C-alpha positions in Angstrom: -57.3 -75.8 -163.7 -59.9 -78.5 -163.6 -58.6 -81.8 -165.3 -60.5 -84.1 -167.5 -59.7 -87.8 -167.9 -58.1 -89.1 -171.0 -61.0 -91.5 -171.6 -63.8 -88.9 -171.1 -66.0 -88.8 -174.1 -68.0 -85.8 -173.0 -67.7 -82.5 -174.9 -64.7 -80.7 -173.6 -65.2 -77.0 -172.6 -62.6 -74.4 -171.7 -63.9 -71.6 -169.5 -61.5 -68.6 -169.7 -62.2 -66.0 -167.0 -60.1 -64.5 -164.2 -63.1 -64.7 -161.8 -62.1 -67.9 -159.9 -65.4 -68.1 -158.1 -67.3 -68.0 -161.4 -65.1 -70.7 -162.9 -65.5 -73.0 -159.9 -69.3 -72.6 -160.0 -69.4 -73.3 -163.8 -67.3 -76.4 -163.4 -69.6 -77.7 -160.7 -72.7 -76.9 -162.7 -71.6 -78.1 -166.2 -70.4 -81.5 -165.0 -73.9 -82.9 -164.3 -75.0 -81.3 -167.6 -72.7 -83.6 -169.5 -69.7 -81.5 -170.1 -66.0 -82.1 -169.2 -64.9 -78.6 -168.1 -61.5 -77.0 -167.6 -60.6 -73.4 -166.7 -58.0 -70.9 -167.5 -57.5 -67.5 -165.7 -55.6 -65.7 -168.4 -55.3 -65.4 -172.2 -51.9 -67.0 -172.4 -52.9 -69.8 -170.1 -55.9 -70.5 -172.4 -53.7 -70.5 -175.6 -51.2 -72.9 -173.8 -54.1 -75.3 -173.0 -55.2 -75.3 -176.7 -51.7 -76.4 -177.7 -52.0 -79.5 -175.4 -55.2 -81.1 -176.9 -58.6 -80.8 -178.3 -61.2 -78.4 -176.9 -64.7 -78.6 -178.3 -65.8 -75.2 -177.2 -64.4 -72.2 -175.4 -66.3 -69.7 -173.2 -64.1 -66.6 -173.3 -64.4 -63.5 -171.2 -63.6 -60.2 -173.0 -61.9 -58.6 -170.0 -58.8 -60.7 -169.2 -55.4 -59.9 -167.6 -52.2 -60.1 -169.8 -54.1 -60.7 -173.1 -57.6 -59.5 -173.9 -60.4 -61.9 -174.9 -60.4 -60.2 -178.4 -56.7 -60.9 -178.9 -57.2 -64.5 -177.8 -60.1 -64.9 -180.2 -58.0 -63.3 -183.0 -55.2 -65.8 -182.5 -57.6 -68.7 -182.3 -59.3 -67.7 -185.6 -56.0 -67.5 -187.4 -55.7 -71.3 -187.1 -59.0 -72.8 -185.9 -62.7 -72.7 -186.2 -63.3 -74.0 -182.7 -66.5 -72.5 -181.5 -66.2 -69.6 -179.1 -68.9 -68.0 -176.9 -67.8 -64.6 -175.6 -68.7 -63.2 -172.2 -69.3 -59.4 -172.2 -70.2 -56.8 -169.6 -74.0 -56.1 -169.6 -74.7 -53.0 -171.7 -71.4 -53.2 -173.7 -73.1 -53.8 -177.1 -69.9 -52.7 -178.8 -68.0 -55.7 -177.3 -70.7 -58.1 -178.6 -70.6 -56.7 -182.1 -66.8 -56.7 -182.2 -66.6 -60.2 -180.9 -69.0 -61.5 -183.5 -67.3 -59.6 -186.3 -64.0 -61.2 -185.2 -65.6 -64.7 -185.5 -67.2 -65.5 -182.2 -70.1 -67.9 -182.5 -72.2 -66.3 -179.8 -72.1 -64.1 -176.8 -73.6 -63.9 -173.3 -73.7 -60.7 -171.1 -72.7 -60.9 -167.5 -74.3 -61.6 -165.1 -75.9 -64.6 -166.7 -77.8 -67.7 -165.8 -75.8 -71.0 -165.9 -78.9 -72.5 -167.4 -78.7 -70.0 -170.3 -75.1 -70.7 -170.8 -75.8 -74.4 -171.1 -78.5 -73.6 -173.7 -76.1 -71.5 -175.8 -73.4 -74.2 -175.6 -75.7 -76.9 -176.7 -77.0 -74.7 -179.6 -73.5 -74.0 -180.8 -72.4 -77.6 -180.6 -75.5 -78.7 -182.5 -74.6 -76.4 -185.3 -71.1 -77.8 -185.3 -72.3 -81.5 -185.4 -75.2 -80.9 -187.8 -77.6 -82.8 -185.7 -80.9 -83.4 -187.4 -79.9 -82.5 -190.9 -81.4 -84.8 -193.5 -78.7 -84.6 -196.1 -75.7 -86.4 -197.6 -73.7 -83.5 -196.4 -73.2 -81.7 -199.7 -75.2 -78.7 -201.0 -74.5 -76.8 -204.2 -76.1 -73.5 -205.2 -74.7 -71.5 -208.1 -70.9 -71.3 -207.5 -71.4 -72.2 -203.8 -70.6 -75.7 -202.5 -71.4 -76.5 -198.9 -69.9 -79.6 -197.3 -71.8 -79.8 -194.0 -69.9 -82.8 -192.7 -66.6 -81.0 -193.1 -68.2 -77.8 -191.9 -66.9 -75.9 -195.0 -68.3 -73.7 -197.7 -66.3 -72.8 -200.7 -66.6 -71.0 -204.0 -64.5 -72.6 -206.8 -62.5 -74.5 -204.1 -61.8 -71.2 -202.2 -62.7 -71.8 -198.5 -65.0 -69.0 -197.3 -63.8 -69.8 -193.7 -67.2 -69.5 -192.2 -68.0 -69.8 -188.5 -70.5 -72.5 -187.4 -73.2 -69.8 -187.1 -72.4 -68.3 -190.6 -72.4 -71.7 -192.2 -75.8 -72.6 -190.6 -77.3 -69.3 -191.8 -76.0 -69.9 -195.3 -77.3 -73.5 -195.3 -80.8 -72.3 -194.4 -80.7 -69.6 -197.1 -79.4 -72.2 -199.7 -82.1 -74.6 -198.8 -84.7 -71.9 -199.3 -83.3 -71.1 -202.8 -84.4 -67.5 -203.4 -87.3 -67.6 -201.0 -87.2 -65.4 -198.0 -86.1 -66.9 -194.7 -87.5 -64.9 -191.8 -85.4 -63.4 -189.1 -87.3 -65.5 -186.6 -86.5 -68.7 -188.5 -82.9 -67.8 -188.8 -82.6 -67.0 -185.1 -84.3 -70.1 -183.8 -82.8 -72.6 -186.4 -79.3 -71.1 -186.7 -78.7 -69.4 -183.4 -80.9 -71.5 -181.2 -82.9 -68.8 -179.5 -85.9 -66.6 -180.2 -85.6 -63.2 -181.8 -85.5 -60.2 -179.4 -85.8 -56.5 -180.5 -82.4 -55.6 -178.9 -80.5 -58.7 -180.2 -78.3 -57.7 -183.1 -76.3 -60.9 -183.3 -78.1 -62.2 -186.4 -77.4 -58.9 -188.3 -73.7 -59.1 -187.4 -73.5 -62.8 -188.6 -75.2 -61.9 -191.9 -72.9 -58.9 -192.4 -69.9 -61.2 -191.8 -71.3 -63.7 -194.3 -71.9 -61.0 -196.9 -68.3 -59.7 -196.5 -66.9 -63.2 -196.9 -69.0 -63.9 -200.0 -68.0 -60.6 -201.6 -64.3 -61.5 -201.3 -64.8 -64.6 -203.5 -67.7 -64.0 -205.8 -70.0 -61.3 -207.2 -72.6 -63.7 -208.3 -74.1 -64.6 -204.9 -75.6 -61.9 -202.6 -77.6 -62.0 -199.4 -80.5 -59.7 -199.9 -82.5 -58.0 -197.0 -86.2 -58.3 -197.5 -87.8 -55.3 -195.8 -89.4 -56.1 -192.5 -89.2 -59.8 -193.1 -85.7 -61.5 -193.3 -83.1 -62.5 -195.9 -82.9 -64.3 -199.2 -80.2 -65.4 -201.6 -79.9 -63.9 -205.1 -77.8 -65.4 -207.9 -76.6 -63.3 -210.8 -75.9 -65.0 -214.1 -72.2 -65.5 -214.9 -72.6 -63.1 -217.8 -74.1 -60.4 -215.7 -71.4 -60.9 -213.1 -68.6 -60.3 -215.6 -70.2 -57.2 -217.1 -72.5 -58.6 -219.8 -74.9 -56.1 -221.5 -78.0 -55.0 -219.7 -78.8 -55.0 -216.1 -77.6 -58.0 -214.0 -80.4 -60.5 -213.4 -81.0 -63.3 -211.0 -80.7 -66.8 -212.3 -83.0 -68.2 -209.8 -85.9 -65.8 -209.4 -86.2 -62.0 -209.3 -84.7 -59.8 -206.8 -87.3 -57.1 -207.2 -88.7 -56.1 -203.8 -85.6 -56.6 -201.9 -84.7 -53.6 -199.7 -81.2 -52.3 -199.5 -79.2 -53.7 -196.7 -79.1 -51.5 -193.6 -76.9 -53.6 -191.4 
């Protein structure tokens, strides 16, 4: 395992993969890019490393000996929101979807370009730090409260437990109020890359966000706008608790929103 100095202020990465040649190559490549990189060859070794000190981001292979990448991710998410980028086999879309549904922040299919990995790492770390956000850190919308500095969103003090990607998507939707945010805008501003026809990561993140919102409130919904993108809708408190008449949006109409097909 590569060691990092105690006085090193660079972002600390943990590469978890049993391909030792790949790990060595990434350590060599990521150092000049400004990252302090360690490696682990098994799931238990990765979890042991996390017990010893802070890691800013993990790059986690799905296929690991002793403990699968999915199980490692599950255990991490039970206690931490540390960003995780999953490495999946090319063509294994189900692995990508499962990883995102379990709380991974992004994925990259093998074989991949180290340059692309660096771009993904930087995009995820920017979301975590909130770089470039002109705000005092607090956003309120209906029953929602977003504390961007603490990287937390809650409804009536109930933490939604969002990943960095989900929080950034929700932030963009809240800032747009009930206006539509296009899929292209969400991909570039939330996930840090352009929209491709075969990339379903945005849909999976939005589905996760919807599910977490539904657990805590029936007043806020993420609507699909046919062929365009997504928008927030806010039902009145009266409608949400079964007031007479059809539920209505407190901030604009929801007419024209297509049913979700995620």
